[in-house]
ROKEBA-32156 format. One record per residue (C-alpha): chain; residue number from 1; z, y, x. Coordinates in pm, whole numbers, always signed. Layout:
REM ROKEBA-32156
(rec A; NUM; (Z; Y; X)),
...
This chain:
REM ROKEBA-32156
(rec A; 1; (-7885; +6607; -1801)),
(rec A; 2; (-7866; +6577; -2189)),
(rec A; 3; (-7939; +6203; -2333)),
(rec A; 4; (-8274; +6211; -2473)),
(rec A; 5; (-8267; +6100; -2816)),
(rec A; 6; (-8704; +6018; -2866)),
(rec A; 7; (-8815; +5688; -2631)),
(rec A; 8; (-9175; +5593; -2598)),
(rec A; 9; (-9129; +5245; -2479)),
(rec A; 10; (-9451; +5063; -2319)),
(rec A; 11; (-9490; +4639; -2334)),
(rec A; 12; (-9242; +4720; -2637)),
(rec A; 13; (-9308; +4364; -2835)),
(rec A; 14; (-9247; +4211; -2509)),
(rec A; 15; (-8914; +3986; -2443)),
(rec A; 16; (-8708; +4298; -2240)),
(rec A; 17; (-8933; +4572; -2425)),
(rec A; 18; (-8833; +4446; -2781)),
(rec A; 19; (-8457; +4386; -2692)),
(rec A; 20; (-8456; +4748; -2590)),
(rec A; 21; (-8554; +4866; -2857)),
(rec A; 22; (-8372; +4728; -3091)),
(rec A; 23; (-8092; +4879; -2881)),
(rec A; 24; (-8239; +5251; -2888)),
(rec A; 25; (-8282; +5269; -3270)),
(rec A; 26; (-7913; +5111; -3256)),
(rec A; 27; (-7795; +5409; -3078)),
(rec A; 28; (-7965; +5649; -3388)),
(rec A; 29; (-8234; +5724; -3101)),
(rec A; 30; (-8579; +5736; -3233)),
(rec A; 31; (-8845; +5529; -3056)),
(rec A; 32; (-9223; +5488; -3034)),
(rec A; 33; (-9365; +5141; -2898)),
(rec A; 34; (-9686; +5096; -2696)),
(rec A; 35; (-9814; +4786; -2634)),
(rec A; 36; (-10135; +4593; -2602)),
(rec A; 37; (-10098; +4236; -2714)),
(rec A; 38; (-10200; +4066; -2372)),
(rec A; 39; (-10306; +3740; -2493)),
(rec A; 40; (-10084; +3615; -2131)),
(rec A; 41; (-9887; +3472; -2440)),
(rec A; 42; (-9962; +3404; -2851)),
(rec A; 43; (-9974; +3760; -2995)),
(rec A; 44; (-9787; +3624; -3330)),
(rec A; 45; (-9436; +3568; -3057)),
(rec A; 46; (-9512; +3912; -2966)),
(rec A; 47; (-9522; +4036; -3339)),
(rec A; 48; (-9164; +3851; -3447)),
(rec A; 49; (-9007; +4020; -3151)),
(rec A; 50; (-9050; +4378; -3334)),
(rec A; 51; (-8949; +4303; -3721)),
(rec A; 52; (-8638; +4384; -3673)),
(rec A; 53; (-8711; +4717; -3502)),
(rec A; 54; (-9050; +4757; -3798)),
(rec A; 55; (-8772; +4756; -4062)),
(rec A; 56; (-8608; +5118; -3934)),
(rec A; 57; (-8867; +5451; -4029)),
(rec A; 58; (-8687; +5550; -3626)),
(rec A; 59; (-8956; +5274; -3518)),
(rec A; 60; (-9341; +5368; -3478)),
(rec A; 61; (-9589; +5086; -3312)),
(rec A; 62; (-9922; +5206; -3084)),
(rec A; 63; (-10140; +4975; -3042)),
(rec A; 64; (-10313; +5066; -2681)),
(rec A; 65; (-10367; +5012; -2289)),
(rec A; 66; (-10183; +5220; -2067)),
(rec A; 67; (-10455; +5217; -1856)),
(rec A; 68; (-10603; +5465; -2186)),
(rec A; 69; (-10522; +5792; -2136)),
(rec A; 70; (-10639; +5897; -2489)),
(rec A; 71; (-10368; +5613; -2638)),
(rec A; 72; (-10110; +5677; -2345)),
(rec A; 73; (-10120; +6017; -2478)),
(rec A; 74; (-10093; +5961; -2844)),
(rec A; 75; (-9807; +5716; -2836)),
(rec A; 76; (-9619; +6011; -2548)),
(rec A; 77; (-9693; +6302; -2917)),
(rec A; 78; (-9359; +6366; -2953)),
(rec A; 79; (-9097; +6180; -2713)),
(rec A; 80; (-8882; +6325; -2414)),
(rec A; 81; (-8856; +6022; -2268)),
(rec A; 82; (-9046; +5704; -2109)),
(rec A; 83; (-8929; +5343; -2058)),
(rec A; 84; (-9221; +5149; -1906)),
(rec A; 85; (-9238; +4855; -1944)),
(rec A; 86; (-9565; +4720; -2005)),
(rec A; 87; (-9722; +4511; -1724)),
(rec A; 88; (-9885; +4216; -1592)),
(rec A; 89; (-9620; +3954; -1544)),
(rec A; 90; (-9529; +3687; -1350)),
(rec A; 91; (-9589; +3599; -978)),
(rec A; 92; (-9856; +3253; -957)),
(rec A; 93; (-10077; +3399; -1184)),
(rec A; 94; (-10104; +3721; -1004)),
(rec A; 95; (-10246; +3537; -725)),
(rec A; 96; (-10536; +3392; -905)),
(rec A; 97; (-10611; +3754; -1125)),
(rec A; 98; (-10514; +4023; -790)),
(rec A; 99; (-10736; +4256; -880)),
(rec A; 100; (-10649; +4274; -1261)),
(rec A; 101; (-10280; +4251; -1156)),
(rec A; 102; (-10346; +4578; -911)),
(rec A; 103; (-10586; +4723; -1226)),
(rec A; 104; (-10280; +4723; -1515)),
(rec A; 105; (-10035; +4696; -1293)),
(rec A; 106; (-10099; +5054; -1033)),
(rec A; 107; (-10344; +5227; -1239)),
(rec A; 108; (-10154; +5185; -1561)),
(rec A; 109; (-9814; +5336; -1388)),
(rec A; 110; (-10057; +5599; -1283)),
(rec A; 111; (-10196; +5684; -1595)),
(rec A; 112; (-9812; +5659; -1742)),
(rec A; 113; (-9754; +5907; -1507)),
(rec A; 114; (-10038; +6177; -1527)),
(rec A; 115; (-9991; +6175; -1919)),
(rec A; 116; (-9643; +6220; -1848)),
(rec A; 117; (-9660; +6546; -1679)),
(rec A; 118; (-9938; +6685; -1891)),
(rec A; 119; (-9667; +6629; -2146)),
(rec A; 120; (-9434; +6812; -1960)),
(rec A; 121; (-9216; +6506; -1977)),
(rec A; 122; (-8954; +6480; -1739)),
(rec A; 123; (-8794; +6160; -1703)),
(rec A; 124; (-8892; +5814; -1650)),
(rec A; 125; (-8733; +5456; -1613)),
(rec A; 126; (-9026; +5196; -1477)),
(rec A; 127; (-8870; +4864; -1457)),
(rec A; 128; (-8998; +4727; -1041)),
(rec A; 129; (-8867; +4370; -942)),
(rec A; 130; (-8616; +4227; -764)),
(rec A; 131; (-8997; +3992; -608)),
(rec A; 132; (-9016; +4351; -389)),
(rec A; 133; (-8747; +4244; -107)),
(rec A; 134; (-8987; +3907; -25)),
(rec A; 135; (-8856; +3579; +152)),
(rec A; 136; (-8558; +3645; +280)),
(rec A; 137; (-8349; +3410; +551)),
(rec A; 138; (-8036; +3267; +374)),
(rec A; 139; (-7806; +3445; +618)),
(rec A; 140; (-7912; +3776; +522)),
(rec A; 141; (-7713; +3854; +178)),
(rec A; 142; (-7741; +3934; -114)),
(rec A; 143; (-8091; +4249; -175)),
(rec A; 144; (-7965; +4570; -74)),
(rec A; 145; (-8194; +4913; -238)),
(rec A; 146; (-8210; +5036; +117)),
(rec A; 147; (-8331; +4622; +270)),
(rec A; 148; (-8677; +4633; +384)),
(rec A; 149; (-8987; +4582; +136)),
(rec A; 150; (-9255; +4570; +326)),
(rec A; 151; (-9409; +4188; +296)),
(rec A; 152; (-9407; +4084; -54)),
(rec A; 153; (-9530; +3740; -91)),
(rec A; 154; (-9734; +3768; -425)),
(rec A; 155; (-9979; +4052; -534)),
(rec A; 156; (-9747; +4053; -847)),
(rec A; 157; (-9492; +4182; -582)),
(rec A; 158; (-9672; +4407; -412)),
(rec A; 159; (-9852; +4610; -716)),
(rec A; 160; (-9413; +4617; -817)),
(rec A; 161; (-9364; +4790; -471)),
(rec A; 162; (-9676; +5040; -531)),
(rec A; 163; (-9555; +5162; -831)),
(rec A; 164; (-9270; +5259; -666)),
(rec A; 165; (-9424; +5429; -374)),
(rec A; 166; (-9667; +5577; -664)),
(rec A; 167; (-9397; +5721; -852)),
(rec A; 168; (-9226; +5858; -579)),
(rec A; 169; (-9501; +6052; -503)),
(rec A; 170; (-9500; +6164; -905)),
(rec A; 171; (-9157; +6295; -803)),
(rec A; 172; (-9171; +6504; -497)),
(rec A; 173; (-9500; +6652; -622)),
(rec A; 174; (-9426; +6718; -1022)),
(rec A; 175; (-9063; +6696; -1038)),
(rec A; 176; (-9067; +6365; -1285)),
(rec A; 177; (-8717; +6198; -1299)),
(rec A; 178; (-8794; +5815; -1189)),
(rec A; 179; (-8521; +5507; -1202)),
(rec A; 180; (-8710; +5237; -1083)),
(rec A; 181; (-8527; +4906; -1195)),
(rec A; 182; (-8544; +4628; -995)),
(rec A; 183; (-8508; +4393; -1214)),
(rec A; 184; (-8418; +4026; -1096)),
(rec A; 185; (-8476; +3700; -1294)),
(rec A; 186; (-8420; +3834; -1689)),
(rec A; 187; (-8311; +3528; -1966)),
(rec A; 188; (-8181; +3540; -2280)),
(rec A; 189; (-8278; +3604; -2655)),
(rec A; 190; (-8668; +3652; -2668)),
(rec A; 191; (-8729; +3545; -2322)),
(rec A; 192; (-9161; +3474; -2251)),
(rec A; 193; (-9235; +3103; -2299)),
(rec A; 194; (-9373; +3064; -1972)),
(rec A; 195; (-9010; +3099; -1807)),
(rec A; 196; (-8812; +2856; -1666)),
(rec A; 197; (-8505; +2846; -1896)),
(rec A; 198; (-8720; +2863; -2219)),
(rec A; 199; (-9027; +2657; -2083)),
(rec A; 200; (-8722; +2385; -2024)),
(rec A; 201; (-8495; +2355; -2309)),
(rec A; 202; (-8821; +2346; -2507)),
(rec A; 203; (-8998; +2026; -2322)),
(rec A; 204; (-8645; +1899; -2321)),
(rec A; 205; (-8613; +1930; -2677)),
(rec A; 206; (-8963; +1765; -2709)),
(rec A; 207; (-8791; +1478; -2465)),
(rec A; 208; (-9087; +1612; -2230)),
(rec A; 209; (-8997; +1606; -1878)),
(rec A; 210; (-8992; +1903; -1708)),
(rec A; 211; (-9147; +2100; -1446)),
(rec A; 212; (-8967; +2181; -1116)),
(rec A; 213; (-9158; +2310; -779)),
(rec A; 214; (-8976; +2224; -461)),
(rec A; 215; (-8710; +2014; -411)),
(rec A; 216; (-8475; +2208; -700)),
(rec A; 217; (-8225; +2395; -408)),
(rec A; 218; (-8412; +2729; -518)),
(rec A; 219; (-8159; +2993; -619)),
(rec A; 220; (-8215; +3327; -819)),
(rec A; 221; (-7976; +3579; -928)),
(rec A; 222; (-8027; +3537; -1353)),
(rec A; 223; (-7956; +3810; -1578)),
(rec A; 224; (-7886; +3823; -1952)),
(rec A; 225; (-8099; +4051; -2089)),
(rec A; 226; (-7829; +4243; -2328)),
(rec A; 227; (-7699; +4374; -1950)),
(rec A; 228; (-8022; +4440; -1811)),
(rec A; 229; (-8136; +4643; -2166)),
(rec A; 230; (-7767; +4806; -2119)),
(rec A; 231; (-7827; +4935; -1752)),
(rec A; 232; (-8219; +5055; -1844)),
(rec A; 233; (-8037; +5280; -2078)),
(rec A; 234; (-7772; +5442; -1902)),
(rec A; 235; (-7984; +5506; -1615)),
(rec A; 236; (-8197; +5638; -1891)),
(rec A; 237; (-7914; +5857; -2008)),
(rec A; 238; (-7843; +5879; -1643)),
(rec A; 239; (-8161; +6128; -1561)),
(rec A; 240; (-8128; +6032; -1132)),
(rec A; 241; (-8363; +6285; -941)),
(rec A; 242; (-8530; +5933; -792)),
(rec A; 243; (-8344; +5667; -745)),
(rec A; 244; (-8377; +5316; -615)),
(rec A; 245; (-8145; +5056; -869)),
(rec A; 246; (-8107; +4686; -852)),
(rec A; 247; (-8055; +4503; -1195)),
(rec A; 248; (-7869; +4131; -1101)),
(rec A; 249; (-7581; +3924; -1224)),
(rec A; 250; (-7499; +4014; -888)),
(rec A; 251; (-7499; +3609; -824)),
(rec A; 252; (-7714; +3354; -740)),
(rec A; 253; (-7726; +2960; -931)),
(rec A; 254; (-7939; +2650; -792)),
(rec A; 255; (-8189; +2633; -1068)),
(rec A; 256; (-8070; +2236; -1098)),
(rec A; 257; (-7745; +2386; -1202)),
(rec A; 258; (-7918; +2594; -1466)),
(rec A; 259; (-8110; +2259; -1555)),
(rec A; 260; (-7784; +2117; -1606)),
(rec A; 261; (-7611; +2363; -1835)),
(rec A; 262; (-7917; +2361; -2030)),
(rec A; 263; (-7815; +1970; -2010)),
(rec A; 264; (-7429; +2072; -2177)),
(rec A; 265; (-7601; +2351; -2453)),
(rec A; 266; (-7894; +2101; -2587)),
(rec A; 267; (-7676; +1827; -2563)),
(rec A; 268; (-7988; +1625; -2405)),
(rec A; 269; (-8064; +1547; -2065)),
(rec A; 270; (-8360; +1673; -1863)),
(rec A; 271; (-8616; +1437; -1702)),
(rec A; 272; (-8769; +1614; -1431)),
(rec A; 273; (-9111; +1567; -1284)),
(rec A; 274; (-9059; +1683; -917)),
(rec A; 275; (-9369; +1931; -782)),
(rec A; 276; (-9436; +2103; -519)),
(rec A; 277; (-9315; +2429; -409)),
(rec A; 278; (-9572; +2668; -502)),
(rec A; 279; (-9735; +2951; -297)),
(rec A; 280; (-9589; +3295; -396)),
(rec A; 281; (-9251; +3147; -500)),
(rec A; 282; (-8943; +3251; -277)),
(rec A; 283; (-8629; +3077; -243)),
(rec A; 284; (-8413; +3297; -359)),
(rec A; 285; (-8241; +3609; -515)),
(rec A; 286; (-7980; +3806; -493)),
(rec A; 287; (-7902; +4178; -644)),
(rec A; 288; (-7583; +4384; -422)),
(rec A; 289; (-7544; +4569; -799)),
(rec A; 290; (-7221; +4808; -612)),
(rec A; 291; (-7551; +5141; -645)),
(rec A; 292; (-7598; +5052; -1011)),
(rec A; 293; (-7216; +5014; -1046)),
(rec A; 294; (-7178; +5397; -859)),
(rec A; 295; (-7433; +5582; -1020)),
(rec A; 296; (-7433; +5458; -1372)),
(rec A; 297; (-7087; +5286; -1375)),
(rec A; 298; (-7298; +4987; -1503)),
(rec A; 299; (-7180; +4640; -1475)),
(rec A; 300; (-7329; +4275; -1561)),
(rec A; 301; (-7026; +4085; -1812)),
(rec A; 302; (-7198; +3788; -1929)),
(rec A; 303; (-7152; +3543; -1708)),
(rec A; 304; (-7432; +3187; -1704)),
(rec A; 305; (-7256; +2985; -1907)),
(rec A; 306; (-7210; +3238; -2249)),
(rec A; 307; (-7572; +3317; -2157)),
(rec A; 308; (-7723; +3034; -2200)),
(rec A; 309; (-7563; +2951; -2457)),
(rec A; 310; (-7655; +3218; -2673)),
(rec A; 311; (-8057; +3204; -2575)),
(rec A; 312; (-7988; +2771; -2671)),
(rec A; 313; (-7860; +2871; -3019)),
(rec A; 314; (-8149; +3137; -3072)),
(rec A; 315; (-8387; +2866; -2963)),
(rec A; 316; (-8215; +2686; -3239)),
(rec A; 317; (-8267; +2911; -3511)),
(rec A; 318; (-8603; +2967; -3457)),
(rec A; 319; (-8854; +2861; -3689)),
(rec A; 320; (-9140; +2754; -3528)),
């Protein structure tokens, strides 16, 4: 398959979306961004994410909701592939608004896929999540794409698995080439304010306590955003038919070790407020990335120490 040159990115104003948009523009491609500027966090931050991209003549921003078929059709005009990132995010909020999460994340994905078929656009990368793997025993090793995923522990996770199944049906019935990217804990510049590394860093800089749920031994596979974006672009260009691939760093890190890295990078101590473990959280995530390496030649490059340093430098350079 030839490299797609005109790409629609849904959720373009978000953390990963805006980083992906800039990468695609740097590659010389034309990009349409679709975003509804959902108030989950301030619109001003999302607008700020797109400042650099908006200076390019090869970028067009469409404001609209992925559940609005007319808005999606407008955004698809003239493109030849889609990276579908738009979704309601977050495990904990999904427990409070499960019906809304299902509506946006599942029905919205169906609207995007249906519009692609009508427009004869045949290539899609879908942002799934490591949360589909659910709770796993410590001794079970890294998460592999062939592992069972029938027991999600949050509505958010369930919507992401439903999106994978829905898109497989579009592949089977309509020939849509789909790669479902199971994304493991992304971090880096532009990270959402509610996510751990940014929330911790901002509170530490302000001399405030940081909330840690559980005993701090939970582990995550923290994936630097530029590594993730490189994987998404490789998946976009490969056009694999139908594939499910992990995108993670391939290592586990305890939350307390991440806090220690932030202390080092920021030069300030952390004051921890210990809180009970929250419903919907899993004790660990850990990506086996061998399938992504084999299919795409993708290997994550940025170590946690370097990624945290880059993030803290970005944060220090922002004008609040």
